[in-house]
N, C-alpha and C positions, 0 to 999 in steps of 0.2 A: 504493500500500500504506500509506504514512504517513497519507494522507488518511482511509482507512477506519479506521486505528488511532485517529486523532484523534477521528473521529466516535464510535467505540466507547467511548473514554474519556469523552467528553462525555456520552454517553447513560448510561454507568455512573454518573457523578458525579451526574447528575440523579436517577436512581433511588435512589441512596444518600441524597441530600438528602431526598427525599420519604419514604424508609423511616424515617429518624431524626426527621424533622420534617414530618408530614403536614399541618400547619396553614398556611394562607395568611396569613402575618403581616401583609401589607399590608392585608388585608381585616379582620383580627382587631381592630385598635385601633378603627377607626370603628364596627364592629359592636358591640363591647362598650361603648364610650362611650355610644352611643345607647340600648342596652338597659338598662344600669345606671342612667343618668340618668333615663330614663323611669320605671323601677321605683321609684327613690327618691322621685320627685315624686308618683307615683300612690299610694304607700303611706305618705307622710309619714315618711320615714326621713331622719335628719340626715346620715349619711355612711357610707362603707364603703370597703373595699379589695377588689381582685380580683387574683389572681396566677395566671398560667399558666406552667408550667415544664416543660422536658424534662429528661432525665437529666443534661444538661450545659449547657443554656442557659435563660435566662429569656425566654419568648416575650412575656409581657405582665406588667406590674406597675403598677397604677394606683390612685390614691386619688380618691375622689369625695365631694363635699359637705364637711361641717364636723365637726371634733372638738369645737368649742364654737360653738354657734349664736349666743350673745350677743356674743362678741368676733369672730365670723366667722373663727375660726381654721380654716384648711383642713386636711384630712387630708394629712399628710406620709407618703407611702407607705412610706418606709424607717424612719421613726422613731415615728410614731403607734402607740400600743399598743391592742390589743383583747383582750377576754376571749373564749376559744374554747370554753368549756363542756366538753362531753363529748369533744371531740377530744383533751382531756387524757388520756383513757383509753388512747390509742395509746402514750403514754409508759409506762404501766403494763405493757402487754403486751410491749413491747420489753424492759423490765426483767425481766419474768418469763422471757423467752427467754434473756436473758443468764445468769440463774441456772441455767436448764436446761443451757445449754452448759457451765457450770462444774461440773455434776454435783450442785449443791446442791438442785435441785428436780426432781421427776418429775411430769409432767402428769396421770398416771393414779393417783396415790397419794391416799388419803383426806387431805383438808387438815387434819383434826384431828391428824395426825401431825406437822404443822409448827407449829400454833398452841400457844402456851405459856401465854398469859394468860387465855384463855377457850376454850371448846369449842363446836362446832356441835351442837345437840341431835340425838339419833338419832330424829327424828320419823318417819322412814321407814327401811326396811331398806337402801336404796341409799345408800352414802356419797357425799359431794360431793368432786369432784376439781377441780384447776385447769382441766382441760378443760371441765368444767361451768361454771366461773366465766367462762372465756373465751367460751363460747358462750351465756351467760346462760340456762343450763338447770339451774341449781342448785335451782330450785323455791322461791325466796324470794318473799314478798309484796313489794310496793313500800312503801317508807318515805319519807314526804315531810316530816314534822314536823322542823324544824330542819335541813333540807337546806341552807337559807340562814339566816344569823343576822345580827343588827345590833350585836353586842357582841363585841369581840375576846377577852374573857374566856372565850367559848364555843369558841374555837379551841384545842381540846385535842389530845392525841396520838391517833393512830388506835387505839391500844390502849384508851384510856379511852372513846373515842366508840363503838367497836364493842362493847365489853363491856357498856356501858350501854344500847345501842340495837340489838341484833341483830334483824334482820327475822325474822318467823315463817316457817317452812317450810310451804308450803301444798300442795305437790305433790311427787311423787317426782322425784329428780334424773334428768336425761336424757329426761324425758317431752316437755315443751314448752318453748320459749324464752319468757322474760318478762324484758325488759330490767331489769337490776338495778344501781343505783349502789352499793349496799352490797356486792354480790358482788365488784365490781371493787375496792372499798376493802379487802376482806378479802385479795384477791390482792396489793395493794400492801403491806399489813401483813405478809404472809408474806415478801415481798421484804425488808422491814425486818428481820424476825427472822433470816433465813438470812444476810443480809449484815452484820448488826451495825450498820447505819447508819439514821438517820432518813430519812424519805422525801426531804426537801429535800436532805440531804447526798448521798444516793445519786444522785438524778436529776441534780444539778448535776455530781457527780464523774464519772458514767458516761455521760451523754448530752448534757446542755446545754453544758458546757464543752468537751468534745472536738469537738463540731460547731461551736463558736463562736457559739452562739445567745445573743448578749450582751443581747438584749432579751426573753429568755424567762425566766419565773420562776413557781414555784408559791407563793412566799412572800406572806403576807397579814398586814397591809397591805403595799402595795408599798414596796420600798426607795426612799429619797428620790430617787436618781438616775433611777429609772424613773417615779416617781409624776408628775413634771411633764410626762411625755410621754404620759400616759394619756388616751385619748379619753373624753369624758363619755358616759354611757349615758342614754338618754332614754325616758321614758314618754309615751304619747300620751293626753292628756285632751281629748276633742273634737277640735278642729283645732289644738291647741297642744302643742308638745313641752316637757316638763318635765324638767329635769336631775335625775338620781337619784344617790345616793351609790354609792361603790365597793362591790360585792357581796362579802360574806364567805361562803365555802363551807367548812364544817368538814371534810368529807371531801375534802380538797384534791386528792388524786390523781385523783379522778373528774371534776373539773370546774373547778378553780381556776386553771388556767394562764393567764397573761397573755403576749402575744407580739406580734410585728410581722409585717407582710407579708414583709419581708426574711428574717426567721428561718424563716417557714413555707415560703418558696421553698427554702431550704437543707434544711429537714426533708424536704420532698417529694422533692428530688433524692436524698437519702440513701435514701429508700424506693424510688424508681424504680430505683436501683442496687442494690436488694435488700440493704439494710443497711449499705452501704459508701459513703463519699464521700471520694474522694482516698485519702489514707493512713489515714483514720479508719474503723475497722470497729466499728459498734455491735453488730450481730449478723451471723452468717454467712448465706449465701443459703439454706441448708437451713431455718434457723429462720424466715427471712422467708417462704419458700414455704409453710411451715406456717401462719403467721399469716393468709395470704390463701386458705387452703384450707378446705373445708367442715368444720365441727365437728358440725353437726346440721342435718337437713332435715325440715321438716314434711311436705313432699310434693315429688315430683320435678318438678312443674310450677311451683313457686314458688322464689324465690331461697333458698339455704341460709343459715344463720347461720355465720359464719366464726370462726376462732380469734382473736377480739378485734376484727378489722375487721368492717365490715358490707358485705354484698353489695348494691350500689346499682344493679346492672345493669338495663338496659332495652332493649327492641327489638333484642336480639341483641348489644348492647354489653356488654363486660365492664368493670364499674366497681366498684372497691372503695374504701372510705374510712370516714368517720365524720362525723356531724353533731354540732353542739354548741350548746346553748342555755342562757343564763342568763335572768333576767327581761328584761334590756335589750340583750343582745347575741345575735345569731344567726349561726352560722358553719357552714361545710361544707368538708371536705377530700375530694376525690375523685381517685383515681388511675385512669388508663387504661393498664393494663400492656401491652396489645397495641400501643398507639400511643406508649408511653413518654412520657406526658403527665400532669402533675399540675395540679389545679385547686383553688384556695382562695379562699373569699370570707368576709368578716365584715362584718356590718352592726351599727350601734350604737344601734338604736332598737327599742322594744317592737314585737312583732308575733307572728305564729304560726309564723314560720319558713318560710312558703310562698314568700316572695320569693326566697330563696337557691336553692331547688329549681327555681323557674321560670327563673331565670337559667342554672342548670346545664343544664336540659333544652333551653333555647333554643340554648345553645352546642353541645350534642350534635347537635341537629337540623341545625345549620348547618355544622358543621365535621367531625364524626366520621362516617365511613362505616361504618354498622352495617347488616348485612343479616340478616334472619331470614325463614325460610320461613313464609309465612302459614298459620295454622291454619284448616282448613276448618270452617265452622259445621255443626253437626248439628241435627237436630230431635228434641226431647224431648216426649213426650206430656204432656198437661195434668196428669194425676194424678201423674206422676213428678216433673215440675218443681215441683209444689206443695210438695213436702217441704222445699225449700230456703227457703221463706218463714219469716220469724221475726225475732226480735231477737237480736243477737249482742253479747257483752260481751268487751272486751279483758281478757286475764288479768293485765294490769299495773295494779294499783290496790292501795291499802292494805286489807288484809282484816281486820285486828284492831284498828284504832284509829278514832277518830271521823271521820277523813277518808275513810272508805269511800264517802261520798256522791260522791267524785270519779269513781267508776265510772259515774255517770250521764252524764258527758261523754265516756266512753270506749266508746261504743256505736255500732253501725250497725244499720240495719234493712233487711231484704230483703222486697220484695213482688213479685208476679208481674205482668208486663206482656206479655200475649200469650205468645209463646214465649221471652221473655227475662226476666232478673231486673232489677228496679229497686232500686238501692242508695242509701239516704239516709244520709250520714255527715256530721253537723253540718249545714252549709248546702249541702253539695255533693251533687248527685244525678247518678248515673252509671247506664248501662245495660250489661248483660252478656249475651253470647250464648253458648250452649252449644257447646263444642268437644270434649266428652267426657262420660262419665257423671257425673263429679264435678268437671269443670273447665269454667270459663267465661272468655271473654276480653272485655275492655272494647270496647264499640262504638266503632269509629274508631281502635283501636290494638290491639296484641298483648299488652297488660298483662293478667295473669291473676289469677284467684282459684281456690282449690281447696277442696273440702269433705272432711270425714272422717266416716265412719259408725262407730257402735259395733258390738259383736258381734251385736246384735239387728237391725241394718240401719237404725237411726235416725240422722239427721244430728245430729252433736254439736259439730263444730268447723268454723271457716272460717279460711283462711289467705290473706293478701295477698302477691302476688309481691314487691313492693318494701318490705315491712315484715316481714322474717323474724324480727325481734327480739320479736315478740308473736304471740299466737294468740287467736282469738275463739271463745268457747264459746257454744253456742246457749242462750239464756236459758230457764230453766224459768218456769212461770207466776208463781210468787211472786217472781221476780227482775225481771219486766218493768216498765218504766217506767209503762206504762198502768195496771197493777194498783196500783202505789204511788200513782199520781196519783189514781185513784178513791178509794182509802182516805184519802188526804190531804184531798181535797175533802169526803168524808163527815165526817171528824173536824172540819174547819174549820167546816162548816155547823152541825153539832151544837153545837160549842163556842160559836159566835157566838149561836145561839139560846138556849143555856143562860145565857150571860152577860147578854144584853139582854132576852130575852122575859119571863123571870120577874119581874125588877124592874119592868118596864113594866106587866105584868098585875097585879102586887101593888098598884101605885098606883091603877090603874083599879078593881080590885075593892074596895079599901078605901073608895073614894069612892062607887061606884055599885052594886056587886053585893050582893044579899041574902045573909045569912050561911048560909042553908040551901044555897045553891049553892057558896059558898066552902068549906063543910065537905066537899064532895066532891072537893076538889083534893088534891094531894100534900102531905103534912105538911111544915112548915117545916124541921125538922131534916134530912129527906131531901133537900129542895131545897138546903140549905146544903152538904151533902156533895158533891152534884153540882156546885154552883156553885164551890166551892173547887177541885175538880179541874179545872174548865174554866179558872179564873183562873190556876192554876199552869201549865197547858199553854200558855196565852197568854203568860205571862211568860217561860217557857222558850223558846218559839219566837221571840219578839221579841228576847230576849237573845242567842240563838245567831246570829240574823241580824246583830245588831250586832257581836258578837264576831268573827264570821267573814265580815264584810262585804267584805273584799278578799282577793285571792289572797296578797298579802304577809303579811297577818295570819294566814292559814291555815298558812303554811309556816315563818315565822321563829321562832315559839314557840307554846306553848300559852297562849292568852290567859288572864289572871288571872280575867276575868269568867266565862269558860267553866268554869273550875275550880269557881267558886262555884255556877254554874247547874246543874252536874251533881248537886248535892244534890237538886234538885227531882224528877227521875225516881225517886230512891230513896224520897223521901217519898210519891210517888204509889202505890207498891206497896201499902202498908197502906191507903191511901185508896181504891184500887180494890177491895180486898177488902171494905172497909166499904161501898163503893157496891154491891157484889154482895149483901151482906146486906140493905141498904136496898131493893134492887130486889126481892128475894124478898118482903119485907114489903109493898111497894107492890103487887106483883102479887096478893098474897093478900087485900089490903084490898078488901072488897066495895063500899064506898061510892065509891071513886075511879073516875072515868070511864075508859072504855076508851082514849080518846085520850091521857089523862094517863099511863096505864100503858105504852102503846106508846112515848110520848116518853121516859119514864124508862128503858125497856129499850134504846132507841136510844142514850141517854146512856151506859149501861153498855157497850154494844158499841163505841161510839166510844172510850171510855177504854181498853178492852182492846186495841183496834186500835192506839191511840196507844202503849201499852206495848210492843206487838209491834214497831211501827216504831222505837221508841227502841232496843229490843234489836237489831233487824236492822242498824241503822245505827251501832251501837256507842256510843250515848249513854246506855245504862243501865249506869252505873258510870264509873269514871275510866280510860277506855281511851285511853291515849296514851303 
């Protein structure tokens, strides 16, 4: 009897061990070492940290590579500091829920009831609530200018920053999710208002200090005690890593946090314990459960947007967390609630952030047992599947300022390949098989995309399963890259011919052509109007390329050169009107040859097209 009891106790203890810690830790270290080191080498990344924690234990905490490649200073996993970008937002939502618990905030109240120093315009009938801010469904455009700065004098209070630079409302609240830094900053400012504390005071008093996060701060520049432990951030120029300065983020609550792997392990353990760690309670379990519950869903077949957290789930695995990017640091925090595991990674070199997701996915595939029932593929007829083809634009881009052109990089295209969809997104091409009338799964996996129709039955939206924070609208003809490319090439060709053909022909005619033929050409004054227009367009185009030549130049501030250049489109308005008058005169002139009239008409059309392009991309006026 005792023998059977002993066997039963041993069996129970084994099951208990695997219930609380399903990871084979003996296999974990060598697997992660090989994976991360290979990724750093292949992607030219100087260094990084990886942490895996359960609710009570640290399963893995490793540093890789260098914090300083010149001195060969290695990453010290407990003390080297990293920037975590938008993972900072999780602190905002914890703070919001603390104020909800205290009865000072209500998630479904118009936020204008809390704002005292500025108000959100009533652009739409629907008010904006904290629920909308948490789910990124407030309907704001994206604002990028001065999201980063290089001058500490620009690090003003949230009140000043938001009052001076409110994003435009471009859609009704609650309609579609579009990730918004400014929306989160507004939520943090509301916490300031109702608590009577500045952001730094609040977050240190209510979250950082109680948890003992001694290496975590939102302060910029870093306090001296922390600055000496900060990892360098690196840009990649060719095959060379170049050290970059500490990044300054004016909207600090949305992305300015600096922290260590040790602090992130503590932070994750608090989250895995639903807001509590030991005797410290940050929020209660009800509030935590709300943070990781759906706030908005574009479609039942794709991940929902949560109350502040992001749903990162894949292949039947429940994963919640948040990614974070600065120019030089790329981080990811992912929680597996069903397995009671937290995963954190931060890398200190420029990239697109794909490396961190690659490492997370490799970890999931190797260690997390996720099961999902395969979705059977269905057959859709050719005329039906053809409706999905087209270009789709992410709804997260600046709508009202000159950085609207960033929307060109936030697109994907769908073409038809037999009975499947071929999606081109950047340099990545994937194929998707139909599993429902408006739902497709990726070939080789169960990742999904879903489409939405309008009331007339036309496809208008596309949603990606693992990117619930944005939605893609089907581009209309005038929005398509191909259309703008054709217009641009037309303007470019006509501009070059105008600038160089006439001066060349003038020299030839002056020397060799009889006057009776020269008299049948376009009058000099008409040519001068067209030539000046072409010259101004060329100066503007080359100047803008110079002013906005790098992504840092685009984001850190409005370049002084651009402010001057924006005079040119305004000057061109009366010049194009004059060109129209000259065109009418040229077309009525009986002696001018047909070819000359046609060329002058094309010049007019090219200049009108240029004005329209300048207007469309917000370069007609000082839009910033």
